[in-house]
C-alpha positions, 0 to 999 in steps of 0.5 A: 764564923763557924762557932760564933756570931757577931750581930749589930742590933738595936732592940728599939724598945728601951724598956726591954732589958737587953738580956731579954732581947738576946734570949728572945732572938736566940729562941726565934732563931732556934725555932726557925733554923735550930739544929739539935746538935748546936746549942747557944751559950746561956750567956752573951757578950755585948758591947754598947757602941756610943759613936760613929767611930766605934761603930766603924771600928767594930764593923771592920773588926767583924768583917775581917774576922773570917780573914784573921781566922784563915777561912777566906783570903778576903772579907768579901769572900765570906758568904755569911755577911751583910746588912739586913737593915741599916741601923741609924746611929 
């Protein structure tokens, strides 16, 4: 999406508060890809997934978001999608 990001993540260090992980992720992304005219919101919205069914439901929602917003005709046509690593659930 041009104005927001959907990210499935598993921080992996339970002692690290999720808010700190998000802040770190944003800083690293900005250092590598930052553009001065683009800014992160200071906050974030997160959703904790608790079972395979909700994971699949949220994945489908995310995948179809560009279609719902009229950016592509099919989810497969959206160039900014994919899985870097599989999250064991």
